[in-house]
Structures are given as C-alpha cells and as structure tokens.
C-alpha positions, 0 to 999 in steps of 0.5 A, a space after each residue: 628244214 628249220 628257219 635258221 637253216 633256210 636263212 643260211 641257205 639264202 646266204 650261202 656262198 654267194 653272200 657278200 664277202 665284206 658286209 657293209 655296216 648298217 647305219 641309221 641314216 641309211 635306214 631312212 634313205 632311199 631306196 627302202 632297205 626292206 625292198 619296195 614298200 607295198 600298201 593299200 592292196 585291193 582286188 578289182 571288183 571282177 577279180 581281174 587285177 590287183 592294185 596297190 600303192 608303192 613307194 617311188 624309186 626316188 622317194 620311198 615315202 611318196 606313193 604311186 598307184 600300180 596294178 598287177 594283171 592276173 591274166 598276163 602277170 604284168 606289173 604296170 605303173 598306173 599313176 606316178 604322183 610326181 607327174 600330177 603334182 611335180 611341185 609337191 603337196 600343200 595339205 590343209 589342216 584337216 588333211 594333215 590331222 587326218 593323216 596323223 590319225 591314220 598314221 600315214 603322216 610320213 607318206 605323200 603322193 597317192 595314199 587312198 583310192 577306190 575302185 568303180 564297181 564295174 572295175 573300169 575306173 579308179 578314183 583317187 585323191 591327190 593334194 585335195 583334187 580328185 582324179 579318175 583313172 579309166 582303165 579302158 581309155 586310150 593312152 594319154 587320156 586315162 587320167 581325168 581330173 574331176 571338176 569339183 570346184 575349189 577347196 580341199 576334198 577329203 574322204 572321197 568315194 565312188 558310189 556302189 552303183 558307180 553314178 556318183 563321187 562323194 567327198 567332204 569339203 569345208 565340214 560338209 558332204 558333197 556329191 558329183 554326178 558322173 552322169 550329168 556333171 552336176 555338183 551338189 552340196 548335200 549339207 550346208 553347215 558351219 561353225 561347230 557342226 560337221 557333216 559326213 566327218 568322223 570326230 577326233 576320238 572316233 578317228 584316233 581311238 575307234 578306228 573309224 575314219 569316215 563319217 558317211 556310208 553309201 547305200 548299196 543301190 545308190 539310193 541314200 547316204 547315211 551320214 554322221 552330223 556332229 556338234 563339237 560345241 560341248 567339247 572344251 577348247 584346249 589352247 596349245 602352242 605349236 612351236 615351229 622353227 620360224 613361227 609359233 601357232 596358238 592352236 585352239 583345238 576341241 580336245 576332250 580330256 578324260 572326263 570332259 563332254 564329247 561331241 553330240 552326234 546324230 545319224 541321218 539319211 539323205 538322198 544324193 539328189 539333195 533334200 532334207 535329211 531324215 535323222 534316226 532317233 538314237 538312244 540317249 545313252 549312245 555316247 559314241 557312234 562306233 560303226 555303220 553298215 548297210 544290209 545288201 538289200 539297201 532296205 536297212 542299215 545298222 549302227 553300233 553305239 557304245 555307252 560312255 563307260 564302254 561296258 555296253 555296245 549295241 548293234 541296231 537295225 534301222 529300216 531305211 524307209 520308216 526309220 523303225 529300229 530293232 536291237 539285234 545284239 547287245 554286248 556287255 562287259 565288266 571292264 570294256 567292250 572292244 569295237 571291231 569291224 567284223 560284221 558281215 551280212 551274207 548275200 544269199 541268206 538272211 544271216 550275219 557274222 558277228 565277232 564277240 569276246 563274250 567267251 573271253 576270246 575273240 570268236 565268231 558267231 552266226 546270227 539270223 538277221 532278226 537277231 537270233 543267235 544260230 550258233 558259234 562259228 569258232 570256239 576255244 581259247 585262241 584269238 581271231 584278229 579279224 575276218 578276211 573274207 567270206 565265200 558263201 558258195 563254199 560256206 567258208 569264212 577266212 580269218 587271221 589268227 595267232 592260234 598256233 604261235 602267239 607271235 605269228 599271224 596266219 590265215 585260217 578257214 572256218 565253216 559257217 555251219 560251225 562244224 569246224 569251230 574248234 579246229 579251223 583249217 590253216 591255209 597259210 603255212 610259212 612261219 611269220 606274218 601273213 596279211 591277206 586281202 581276199 577277193 570279194 567272193 573269197 575265191 582267192 587272196 593276195 598275201 603280204 608275207 614277212 618274217 625275221 628272214 624275209 622282208 615283205 613279199 606279195 603273192 597271189 594264192 588260191 583260197 586253199 593257200 596254193 601260191 599262184 603267182 608273185 606280185 613282188 617276190 622281193 628276193 634277198 639277192 645281189 640286186 636287193 638294197 639290203 644285200 650289202 648288210 645281209 651277212 650281218 643280219 641277226 635272227 631273233 629268238 623267241 621265248 616265254 617267262 612267267 608273270 607274278 600271277 603265273 601268266 605266260 609272257 612272250 619275249 623276243 631277243 636279238 643277240 649281238 653280232 658275233 655273239 660270245 656267250 662268255 662275254 657280258 653285253 649291255 641291253 637295249 630293252 624296247 617295248 610298247 606295253 599298252 593295250 591293243 598292241 603286240 610288239 613280240 611279233 614274228 616279223 621282219 625286224 625294225 631295222 633300228 633294233 637290228 642296228 642296235 644288235 649289230 652294235 653290241 647290244 642285246 635287244 630285248 622286247 617283252 609283251 606285258 599283261 594288258 596287251 593284245 591278242 592274248 584274250 580278255 583276262 590278259 588284257 583286263 589286268 590293267 583295268 582301272 590302273 595303268 603302270 602297275 602290272 606293266 611294270 611288274 611284267 617288264 621287271 620280270 623280264 629285267 630280272 631274267 636278263 640280269 640272271 643270264 651269264 651273257 648280260 651285264 646287269 649294270 648296263 640295262 637300259 629301256 626305251 619306249 614311245 607314246 605308251 612305251 615312253 610313259 612306261 619308260 618313265 614309270 620303269 625308271 621311277 619304280 625300278 631304277 636300281 636295276 636300270 642304267 637309264 632310258 629314253 622316253 619319246 612323247 610319253 603320257 605323264 598325266 592321264 587326265 591330259 589324254 582323250 575320253 575314249 582311250 583313257 576312260 575305256 581303261 581307267 573310267 572317268 577321273 571323278 569315278 576313279 580319282 585314285 586310279 588316275 593319281 597312281 597311274 600318272 608318273 608323278 607319285 613315283 618321281 622321287 624314285 627317279 635318279 638324276 641323269 637316267 632319263 632322256 625325255 623327247 617330244 614333238 613341239 606340235 604333238 596333237 595326240 600326246 600333248 606337249 603339256 605332258 612333258 612340260 609337267 614332267 619337266 617342271 616336277 623333275 626340276 622342282 625336286 632337283 632331278 637332272 635329266 636330258 631333253 630334246 624337243 622337235 620344232 613342228 613335229 607331231 606325235 610320230 616325228 614323221 619326217 626322215 630328218 626327224 627320224 634320223 635325228 631321234 634314232 641317232 640320239 637314242 643310239 648315242 644315249 645307249 652307247 654312252 649312258 648304258 654301254 659306258 662308251 663315251 666315244 673317241 672325242 670323249 676318251 681323248 678329252 679324258 686322256 688330256 685331262 689326265 695328263 694335265 693332272 
C-alpha cells in the first residue's frame, strides 16, 4: 500500500466532517498540535526502563521526567518540574547562554538528566539546583535535593561508579561525595580562566557542550582549562523592552585569536592537576574519550585551518602520548562523535570521510587500521549502538532515500561493508536510542503523515511495545485539522554542474492544476544541515500551503548528507553555488503551469536569512520579495570555527570574504522587496549584521521593511515572539507576494476610488 493510500485509510469516513482551519496562534499554543513532545530518551543501565522528557499538559515547553517500565508496560510521571519550582525558573547568564548553544532556549523545566550506573537513581538539574530521584525509595521520599551550597550548578554528572556527583559552578569544577557527604571545589580559578567548561565556539560550532570527562573507574576526571584573555572583547547592546544592557562578550570574530586551552587530569579527592603536553598546532579541543580500562584516554584536536585532525592516546599514569589516527583534507575535516572503544577486544570504531563519504573503520588500539566496516557512495549519519557479542554496529543513514533516516546493521568484521542490513522499514525518519549492550532500541519515528511516535524494538527491528503511539484519532490535538492535511511530493532537479538536487513541495489545499498559485520558497542552505526531509511537517509550512501557497524547499550544494564533493562546493566562497542552485529551483517553478511566475517569494532564517538577501540581490527579477530573519551579512562578524572552516581567515582569503558578504551585491536589491527581522539581544548572529545592512541600504536609497524584537536571542524562542514573527511572515507573503492586501486595504482602496 502506498503512503498516500495509508494516509487515506487513516482519514477514512471517521474524519471530521468540518475541518477547523489551522492558525498560527494555535501552532504555538497548548496542547502541542503534533502530540506529546518527547525528548531526551535514555535506556536505564540495566535495560529495565526507558526514561524521557515530556512537555506538560499545561505547557508544552515545560519538560517533566517520565519513565516506561519494560516489565509491565506502565508509563509513569516521575517528576513534574512545576512541583519543585512552582514559581518558575530564574536562570543565570551562563545557563541562558548554554541553552542558546544547545538550541533549548524555548524550553523550561527538566532539560537534562543522568542515570546512576546501578540504575537505582536519576540525577537532574532544575533552576540551578541538583536533585536525585531514587527509584527504590518509598513514596513521598523519592526526590532528594543535594546539599551543594549556594550558586547555580551547571553540567552535572554522576560518576561512572556512582560515588560522586560533579558539576560546574562559577567557572570551576566541583564534586559532591555521595558516600561521605563532602563537597569539594577541585579547581579554584577566576577571571578569564575557566575549568571544566566548553568555550563558546566549542559549544556553538563543534557540538561539544561539556568540558570534563570522568574516568570509567572514578579514579580521575579529565578536564579542559581555558583562558579566554586572548579573545577580543566585543561590546554589544542587548536591548530589552524596559532596559538596555551593554554586554562585553569575548567573541572570536573570524581571524581573531581563540582561547588558550589545556587538558588536565585531577583526582575527585582533590589535589593538583596534571596537564597533558598538547601540540602547539592544536587550536581546538574537539573530543575527549576514556578507554574502558580507565588506564588511558584519547583526545581529538583540530588545527586552526581545520584541514588536520588527530586522535591522540594518553597513558593516564605517565601522560605519555601516541597518535592513533590522523585525518587530513584539502578543504576541512568534519568532527564527529562516532569513536567507540570495544570492551572485549583492544579495538575501536572510527568514522572518516576520507573516501568522500562518511564511512566506518575498525582499528587496533595501537592505531593500526584493520579494515573498513562500511564502503560505498552513501552516508552514515552516526553510530547508534554496538553489540559486541553479535559483532554488530548499528548506524543511521539515508542510504536508500536521501530525505529519509533509517537504521542499519553492519558487521564489525567488514563482511557487510557494501550491503548493510536495513533494520527499520517504514519510510520517514527514525531516531534510535540503543540499549548499552545493543540488544534493543527505542525508536522515535515520524513521517509526513505521522507525528512523532515512540516504540521499543528488538535489535532486528521487530516492534515490541509502544511507549507513545500518538495516534491521529479523534482524541489527538491535530484531529480537527487532519482533513486539510497536505502530503508533500519529493523530486530531483539537476544543478549547473550536473549534480542532483532534492526538493520537497506542498501543493495548496484543494489544488487545481488549471490555476496559477503564489510560491512560499523556504530554505536553510548552509553547511551541516538538511531541509528536504521525509518528516512530519513544520506546521507553518502546512499553514502556508493550506492558505493557497505552493510551499517549496530545495537543498543546494554545500548542505549535509550528500558526500564531500557536494559539501565542498562552497569552500572559500559562500553565496555563489547556493544562489545558483536555488535559482535552478526558481527556474523550475516558473516553468510549471500551476505556478504564477510573478508571485514567487523566499524566506530563510540565520544562514537562510543570509541566502534570502543574496537571492533578492542576485536574482531579484524572478522574485517578488523575501523575508530574512537574523541573517549573517558580513562573515567577518561571525565566529572563527564556523567561518574559517569554509572561508579560511580574512587575511588568507580577503576576496572570498568580500564576495561572500551581501554588500557587493546590494545594488541589485530593489526597493520594497526585503523584510528584515532580527532579535535585539542575539549573541550568535550579532545584531550588528543587520545594522550594517540597514545602513548600506539606506545610503543607496533602497527601501525595506524592518522588525526587531526586544530582548530576543537568535531563535526568537518565546511563544509570543514565535507567533508574532510568523504572523509577520504570513502577512508579508499574503500582501507582497500573493498581492492580497486584505479586507481593510481593499475597503480603503475602494473608498479612495469613490473620492476620485
């Protein structure tokens, strides 16, 4: 049965006779239209339970802690955040910044938790305090607040043997001994010295959100100490509704100095740390991992130009070092988290793009390459789990269909390298959390016709139980809107160099091929991202399609999951091949008999906002207008790691920086086609980007529209801000692109005509 027929079967005769109209306010109101929000899935160390975070019924953005008991199939609310903090949270600046880096700023409540290794307790932070939930405690005594003193606790962890709880406070590493109740401050630094923290660029660009790592036997903690004194202080204004703050942020613009870092080992009982002698060319600390024996650890470092990455082994007793793997590239080396040390053999799994595709390799622990685990022209997203007894490694990939995310099994001996066994089967997106031994997994699945649902599966893919079936029935929040739900179509186009480009399109509700429709063209366009995905829709896209727009998305060269040749096309120059590929999509749309070629508009956020400005400046004749939210306009104003990875430094590649900025192209941007939007406290894409753009457009006499949001960060993450900005976008497209100025406008025009 096809996907369309399956969805028709879901609707059936029982669908609501009169569908409600989907509204923007409703998308961001409670309860969540897509059903229960499930995050942070983890399998208990003994495999007996699955825990997760779920939005409360009163507030979909406030997360509570739940469990699923595999033995009896019972779902249980363990901790409701509101019972512990009934008056809400008061976050310190470090935690607010951390949530921005982790893209969780819109959420509150319990956002992180850690299992005790014996599976009998769960550690979680809330509002800067630390709590233990004891599963074997009598009712009413399960939750214990740990006596860790005053101050906001960040990045808490339970040690692997369960004796200690560690955390960061006031830039230092602390340990609380659960056995004797003693609290120890292991480091004592201040000013520009930070212990146990990840620096800004590590969090924002290297996907490393911690700065310390426990040895498996609790004997030591590896930690990063960094000094950010070399990083220039950027003074910026954060403008709120009732006040303005002058923020002095150490922000490493492209070409600027980075932090100076060290990697040390320290005992949880205290004492002086021992520091590892890292290479002088090791600009960035990318990853740290302990070997299972706790006798050694590894760290990965990147050179400043990111063309070289090394995996280095360190003897924990002597600090003697050995380079195990060196990765090099003519463009850049991508960091990944797929290093896995085997417990039963002195071997490890390593991911590399050396073949042009992200593949897995098996190494001996002395750095000798044994053999490839996977081969071919397909992409592995990440390692999901390892079952050493069965000799299997489980991975996520889009091997069979680029917009999909499926689960596959590969044999560690390399015998299935070119032909992995597909474990998941339903078309769509599978996000799997495997048990520690790889014996089963929890699958969070969604597709264009199914909002996220969570189920337990055997390692061969057989479904064992539902945790959250999230059925689209009469009790589901989306049920009143289901009759008008629109299924996307996927297709491919050919880029100028012959490369295949994937697109997704939602045709308007009650689509009539004899009519011509306006277009809402939405994209991201930047590296390390994929927008054309086989997923439950962004409901704003659904809203625009239901309100008469063709909703189109194309993934241009430079984006993710398509191999290195596809990604490397943007090296040393942004805004060229991306515009060419997006223009290929626009050209195709203009040739369709059901598209009005004069009513095509574009929208993007962050890199997508940058691309919107570039599209309007370089291809304005084909576009009726566009909205750019939080765009980078001058790449010299963005951080070292991201920008230099693709463009090099401004000193090395001045022409690439000049042509990659929007300013050489602004003469091509006509008046009245751009709506510019930015948060006034954005600490990622700084507001200065839009301020420079405003000034340049004003100086050349180009009219544009502007909306700024007081106190808003990069994601405009409050429900009120989200509602407002998407109303703004919809209204701009209705008026500017579709040419519908609304009833009030029409009445005014009619009255003006009568006066004449």
